[in-house]
N, C-alpha and C positions, 0 to 999 in steps of 0.2 A: 824549843817549846814554849808556847805562849800561856801558858798554865800552868798554874802547882800540882790541878786534879781533876779528871772527869771519869765520871763513869755512867752507866746507867741507873735511874732509877732505883731499881731491883737492887743491884749492885751497890749502892750507897746504902741503902736501909740496912742490908747486912753486912756493911765492912766497920771493922771495927775504929771505933773513932779517936783511939791515937796513934792509928796506920793513919786516917786522915789529915791530922793532927802535924804525925810527923813531916807526910809532902806538901804540906803549907810553911811550914819550920823551914824547910830546906830550901825551899822556894822564893820565899823572901827573907833577904838580908837584915840581920840586926832588928828583928822581930822584940820588940818586947812582952813583958807579962801582961799588959792590959792587950794589947794586940792578940796574945794565946788566947784570955778571958774570950775576946769577941767573935774570936773563931769559934771555940767551944761550944758559945751561944746560937751561933747561926748555924751550928752542924745539927744543934738537938732540935732547933726550930724546922731544919730542911727535913731531919730524918722524920719526926713527927708530922710531917705536913705530907712529907711522899709516901707514906706510909694511909693517909685518909685518900690520898691521889688514887694512890692504885686500888686499895678496896674500891673503889668506886667505878675506876675506869681501869682494870687491870692490863691491858695493853701496854700502857702508859710502861709498866714496870720494864719492860725491855724495849719501848719505844724512846720513851724519855731522857733526854740527856742534863745531866746537872754537870756544869765548867765553872770550878772554883779558881778564885783570883786570875782572873784573865788578863793579863797583863796587855792592854793595846800597843801593838806592833810602830815601834818607831818613836815611842814614848814611855813614861815611866807608869802611866795613871794603871792603874788596880780595878777593875770591875769584883765584887763582894762574892757574886754570883749570876751566871747564865745561864738559863737552862733552854734546850729544844725539845720543843714538842711539835707533834703535825699540825704544819702550818704557818708555826710562829716562831718569834726569839724573844724571852722574855727576858731583862734585864733588871736583877732584883740588887739593888744597895739596904743595908742592912745596918742600924746606929743605933747604940745598945745605949738608948736613954728613953723615957717617956714622953718627952716633948721633941719636936722638930725644929730646924730653925730654915732660914730663908735659904743661906747659902745649903744644907742638906738639901734641898729641891732643886735647886738650880746643878748641883753637881748630879744626881741622879740625873736630871734632865739633859745636860751635856754629854752624857754616856748614851744617849738614845738617841741624840742629834748625830752624833757623827758615829755609830754604829749605821744608824738610815741612809747617812749622806755620805759614806766614804766605804763601808764594809759590805763587798758585794753578793756576799749572801744574804745580807737584810736588806738591798738594794730593791731585790725581789719577793721577801718575805715579809709578812708584818710583825713588831715591834711593838712590846708591849714595856712598858717603864713600871717599878713600883717602887718604893720607898719604905722601909719596913724601922720602924723604930719598935726594939723589941720589946718595951715597958708601954706603948701606946695603947690606948682602950678604948678608945674613941670610935666614931663613927668613920668608914674610908672617905675619905676627901681626895676628890681632882681637882690641882694645880696647874694647869694645863696639859704638859703629855703625862705629867707623874701622877700617879695616883698613891697616897698616904694611906694605908693602913696597918692595923697589929696583926698579929703570929695569926690570932685565929681563923684573920678572912684570908691567907693566904694558900691556904687550899683551893677552896671555893674560885680564888681570881686565878689559877694555875689549871685550872678543869676547864674554865670558862674561856679562856685562850685558846684551847685546841679547837682546831678546825676538821672536822670528820673528814675522810677520804680526798686529804691531803698528806704530802711526804711530809716526814724528819728532815729539818736542812743537815746535810754531813756533817760530822762534827771535823773531821780530819782538813774539809772546806772550810769548816767557821774558822781553824787552828792555823789555818797557812799563812805566812808572811804575807803570799802575796795578794790575800784575798782583802786587805785593808789599804787604802789608797790615799791618804787624807791631802787635801790641801795646805800647804804649809804655808805660812806665813811668808811676805817679803825677805824677811831674813833669814828663814828656814830654809829660801829657795835660793838666797843668794848663795847660802853657807855649801848649798849643794852643787850649785852651778860651779862654784870655787875649788871644790873639791873632786868634782866627776867629770865635768863638762857639761853634764845635760841634767833633766829634770825627768829622768824616765818612770821612777815610780809615781808620778800626780798622773791621772787620769784623767779627772775634770779643767785642772787646768790646762794640759794637753789639748785637750779636744778643745776648747773654747780659743787659745790663742794659736795654738799651730796652724790653722788656714793662713794667719796675716804673719808670721814668722815664713811660713811656705813663701806666700805673696814676694814677701820683701827681696826673699833668697834667687828667687826669680829676674827681680828685678834688678840686684846687684849682679846676676850672674851677665844680664843683658849688656848692661851699661860696662863691664871691663869686657867685654867681648865687640862692640859697637864701638867702644872709646866714645863714651858721652858720659853724661853728668847728670843726676837724678835728685828730685827733690823728692821726700815719701813724706805722707801725712799720714799717722793711725790714729785716727779716732778711738776714745772709747768714753764709757760712763767710768767717773770714780769707783776706784778696786777692779775693775775689768781686766786687768793682767796688760797693761801696757808697760810697765816699768819690768817686767819680764820680758815680754817680749823684743825690748831693747837690751837686757843683759845678754839675752839669747844671742842675739843677733853680735853681741860685741865678741861672744866667746866662740863665735862659729870658725870652724876647723877649717871650711872650706876657704876662708878668706885669704890664708896664707900663700896658696899656687895662685890667687888672682891679683896678687899683690906686684905691682911693677917694680924691678931693679931700678936703683936710683943710679944718678951720674958717680958719686963713689963707687959702683959696681956693688952696693948690698940691699939687699931688701929688709924694710923695717920690720923691726920686731913686734910692732904694734900695730896690724892692719886695720881695727877700729876701735873705737873711745867711744863711753858712753858720758856724755857730758849733761851737767844738771846746774841750776840755780838753785837748787835746793842742796844749801851751806851740811843741816844735820844732815840727810840724807846720803851725802855724798860722804861724810864720817863714818857712818855706821857702814856703809860698804867697805871703804876701807880698811875698817877696824874689824869688820869680817875675813876679807882676803889677806890681814896680817895675820889674823887668830888660825886662818886654814895654813897658810905658809909656814907658820911657826909651828904648828898643830898642838896647838895649842887649847886645851878644855877644861871642862870644872869651875872654879873662880878664880882661873888665871886671866889675865889680862894683859895687852899690849898697848901701847901708845895708840891714840886714834889718829890714824891718817898716815901709819907708818908703813904701807903697803896697800899696793893694789893700782898705783896712782898710772901703772902701764893701760889698765883699761876702764878706771873710773876717774874722773877728774872733775873740778869745779867749772864751769860752762866761763866763767867770769876770769878764772884766771886761766886758762885756756885762751880768750879773748885778747887779755891784756901780752901774753908771748907772740900771738901771730899778728896783734894790730901795731906794735913796736916796731916791728919792721916789716916791709912791705915785700924783702926777698926772704923771708922767711919760709919755707915749704910745710905742713904740716906731715908727721908721717904718716899720716890715717887718711885710708879711703874711704872708711863710713865712719860721719861722725853723726852722732846719735845724739839729739837733744830731747831730755826730758821736759816734759810742759813750757812745748813750743809757743804756744799760744800766749804764752808769759814773759817773750823776750823783748828786752830791755829796748825801749823807743830811743831813737836820738841823743832828745834833751838827758835822760838818765846814764847812757852810756857816755857822755863827756863827760856827766856828772860825776860816773865811777872809774871811769878811764883816764887816770893822769896823764899816761904815756902815748895817746894817740900820736900815732905818726899823723904830719901834716894832710896828708893826702886823703885821708881814712875820717878826719873830724866831717862830723853832720851823718855820719852815718848808723844807723839801726843796728842790732844784733845781728838780725838773719840778711841786712846787705854785707853785715863785715864776715857772715858763716859764705855768703857767695862765694866772696873773693876768696875766702881760705881756700874753698872746694876747689875752685877755679885754677891755684897756686899746683894742685895735685896733680903729679903727671900721668895724663892717659885719660883718666877716669876718676869719679869720685861722688858718691851718694851721701847726701843729708838725709836722715832720718829724725822727722818731727812727732814726736809723741803728744799727743793733742788730747787735754782733759777739758772740762769747763765748769765757769763758777767756782775758781777757786783764785781768783787776783788776789791775792792781800798785800803785794807789796807797791807802792808809790813808781811810777812807770812800766806798770805789766800792761796798762790798758789796753792799748796798742792792739793786740789782737793777731788773728791770722790775716788780715789784710796786709803787714807790713811784710811778711813773706812773698806774697803778690809783686810787690813792690822790689824785691829784691830781686826778682827773676827778670823783672822790663829792664832793671838797671842794671845786668847781668854784662861783661863785656861782650860776651856775643850770647842771645838768650836761644838763639835757632836749637843751642847742642844741648841745653836743659829740657829735661822730659820731667813732668807733675804727674803723681801719681794721687789718687787719693778718694775714700768713698766721699760720696752726696750725703752729706747729713747737713742737720741745723747747724751746725759749727763749720762748716765748708760752705753751704748752700751762698753761690752766685759770687765767691771770690774767686773762683778762677775763670770763670766765664768770660769767653773771648780771646783767651791765651791760648798761644800754639802748643801744640806738643801736650797737651794735657789727657790722662786717661784716667776716669774713673773707677776703680777697683774696690767692689763691695767689702772683700775678704781684710780689707782693711777696717772695716770699723768694727769694736770690741764692744759690745752691747749687751752682754751678761755680767754684771757683777758676779765677782768671785770672792771677794777679800771676808765676807760674813756668812759665807757656810750656805746653808738653806734660806737665809734670811734678803732675799733679792731687792726686795723694794723698800731698802732702809734708807737710801737716797732719794725716794720718791717723799718717803715719812717725812723728813727733813726739809725736802724744798717745800711740802704743804704747810708744815709746823714754820717755817719762815715767811712763809708770804701771808699768814694769818689764816690759813684755811684750818681750824681745830676740828671740823668737822670729818672733813677728810682725815685728816693725819693720824685722830683716833679712830676712825677703819680700820687704815694701816697699821697702826699700831697692835689691833688684835689679832693680825694676821703673822705680824713680826712675833709677840708673845707666842702665838703658836707653835711659830718653828724653832723659838725658843730663844729667842732673841730677849734679851732684860731690858728694861727701860723703866730704872728704877730715880725716886729722888728724895733726901732727905737733907734737916736741918740741922744735924749734926755729923762732923766732919769726922770725927774719931768712929762713930759707927760706920760709917762708909767706907772707911781703911780695914775697920776689923771683918767686916761683910766679904771684902774680894779676899782679906787673906784666909778666911775660912773657905770660900769658895772655891778658893786653889790650894787649899789644904794637898789635896792629891797629887799636885801638877809640880813638879820644883821647876818643870823647864815654862811654865804661864808668866805672861808680862801681864803685867797693871802699874800703871801708873795715873799720876795727878797733872791735869791740864787746868788753863787756864786761859784768857783771854791775856794779851799783851797790853791794848788800853783801858783794862781797870785799874783803879786808882784806891779801891777800897780794900780790897784781898787781904793785903797784911796786916790789918784789924782782928783776921782770923787764925794768923801764921802762917800765910802763903805768900810769902817777900817773891815779889819778880820788879824787873827792872835789869836794863843791859847791865852785867858787870854784876848783878846783886849774887850774893853768895846761897839765897835762896833760889836761882833759877840755871838752869841745866845752860851753861856757857861754853862756848869753843872749845873742841876738841874733848868733851865731857859727854857727848851725842850716843858715840860708841859705846861705850860703857854701859851709859842709863838705859838704851835699848837691849843690848846682849847680856850684859855679864848676869849671874845667873841671882837666884834668890840666897840672899845671905852675905849676900857683898855688897861695900858698903854706897856706892856709886849707882847701882841698878835700879831699877823705875820703882822696883817691888817694894825698896825700902823709905817710899813717900818722904824723904828727905830734901828733894827739889822737884822743882815746878818744871814743866813745859809752858809755852805757849804754840799759838797757831804755826809761829814761823820754825819752830822746833818737832811741830810732828806733823805738818803736810807730807803726803807722800808717804810717810812712815803709820805702824798699825803696831796696837796691843791687844791683849787678849780682850782685857777692858778698859774703859777708861775710868776716871775718874775726874768730873770735867765739873770745878768751883765758876761756879756763874756770876759773873761781874755785874757793877752798874753800867758798865759801859750800853751794852743789850737790854734794856727794859722794854719790858710791855706797858704802855700808857695810854689812855683813852683807847684801848683796842687796837692799838698796833705799835708797833718795835720806835724803839727811841733810843739813840745813840747821845742822847745832850748831856750824859755825864763822862761820857768819855774823855781820855787823856786829849790830847791837842797833840798833830801833828809839828816838827821842827819845824817843817816848809810849809802849810797849810795849802798856797798858792799853788802847789803842785799839786796836790790832789785832788782829781775829778769827781770822785765823788766817797767823801768818806762813811756815808751810811752803806752804800753796796760794801764798802772792804769788811764794815762788821758785821753787814750780812754772810759774807764769803768767810768772814773769821769764824763765826758762828757754826756754817755749813761742816769746815773744816772739824772743826773741835767737836762737833756731835757724830763724828763717822770715822773718828780713829776706831774705836773696839769691835773684835772679830764678835764677839761673844755677849757685847750688851755695853751700855752707856748706866753710869749712875752720876749724877746730878746733886752737888751738893749745893744749895742754896742758903745762903747766911740766912739766920734766924730774922723772922718778920719784925720790922721795925717800921717806925711812926716817920712821916718827914718826905722830901720829895723825891728821896731815893729808895722809895720803898719798894721790897722786894716783891711786894703780895700781891699784884697783880699776874706779876711772871708766874709766881707758883700757882698760882690757879689756871692759868692759859695751859703749863706746861704739862699738868692733872687734867684740865677737858682735850690735852692732844694724847693722851694716853699715859703719861708718866704716874707709875705708881708709886706709893707711899713706902719705903722701906721702913719694917717694921721688925722686930724681935720674932713675933709670930707664935 
């Protein structure tokens, strides 16, 4: 049962208040006196309100349905009241106060968004959202999708929602577990894959990513059957589910049947491996696998990286293992390379890989991977997951041209088939190469990460390109879709806002982000730098992203900050971005004049582009929104004044107490 109580409006009017309270108390564990008082007040409000509604529209006595303390399936969040009336679902969030806070509005708006986006009943029915501070006496105010109103205005609003001639949504269907199919975070999805082997409960991500998964599966089967080798490139906008595709392929059960028995007479136990140069991502995924294998939950922690290495590995460690000895044969038939466009060029490989066999010196990572694949008996498939605009490390700027060169330099290029979608990222790169197949299903062009806010990356692109007018236009669309764009000069206010906004969601994740090249945020208590106790370091990413509220190492404690290197490819419900002086608006353009310098600047092709890409990453980590902390305006060369004004022009709203 996903609610404490439900009945018709008429039954609720006639019900004893004590019986309703008993139902609520038995449903919610450890409810205190303040909660019971709040329930008592809201019951009185609804009883008197329904009396007015049913007097005005008698049919609603039997048709109208009230659901109290609706617990959203798969979560711990509870909506105070959901009303079902002809043609509409009504969300009502009560607050026992005279004034309301920004976080109260946003809490109600998230209920609206999540029901509208992921509840099957609400996807086909209009949804209204009301915030009712029980002591509020002002006029109704509309803020995005939420309408703030006093007790006296609630009955009229309920009546205005009724759509004559339309049926009432089914209460049984509304309360069904199957009716709510949310889009999980990457960490939630990984946890489900490791626990169940599938993502069966997710309808939106499946609809968008399954064509690519199925296309890859078909190619893998053909390669195994015909004893060929293949390079598959899966492209997509950030947040489109590329990593989910890779993880599903890594866990595909059919691979065990296709694996070739080795000379030892044994089959490898790990037919596929997910590889990434993103160390924090690998740590988090391995941490989640280890938790799943150990059956841990709650506030228990495991050592980061203590499990999961059969499926998920650091790509540079993998290279180190198989580049040191050309006779060593990988056990994997499917090599999945996350962010394949960021593969190290030959110069960076030689710098980072000290133990290279002499015969492999001067090869890029793509060339090495093609060689590794050719060592695997009979067949092998390399799957490259390709994103755009997030090259933030030195040595990552070679792009997809390196993969073409690797195929051309293969020991036998004719046994290689190349599959890719025709996109901006791949355009012209493989032209003239033999055995190429253009496969449209390999393109993921729908952003999934940000719920309904599917234009966030376009908004960030316009912001970074200096087009504040277009960014402003897109920001209005984002806000209507429930995405929050806020900024403040007060760091503590931002932290307090996020803690309050997610007070109803113990599983929510929010934390502090900052650019690695900023030099001045330390003055505001944000300590960064390699090895700094104030920055999340190696073996700390798993707890930071995964541990629950209350855990000292969790992101929600705000005790440590992550940079673009620690957040790329990962996500939070909301991000608190501390804007640094390494990327400022000066003279109507972006400047990296005050950024800390690279250790070997001669190896950096375009440091300004790397700053742009870093802030592209930082601005797109929050699934629900982004709160920007800009240090208090000061005078001098490093003034943030123009940056503040520019972000305001792009659509960021100042965080206020309301």
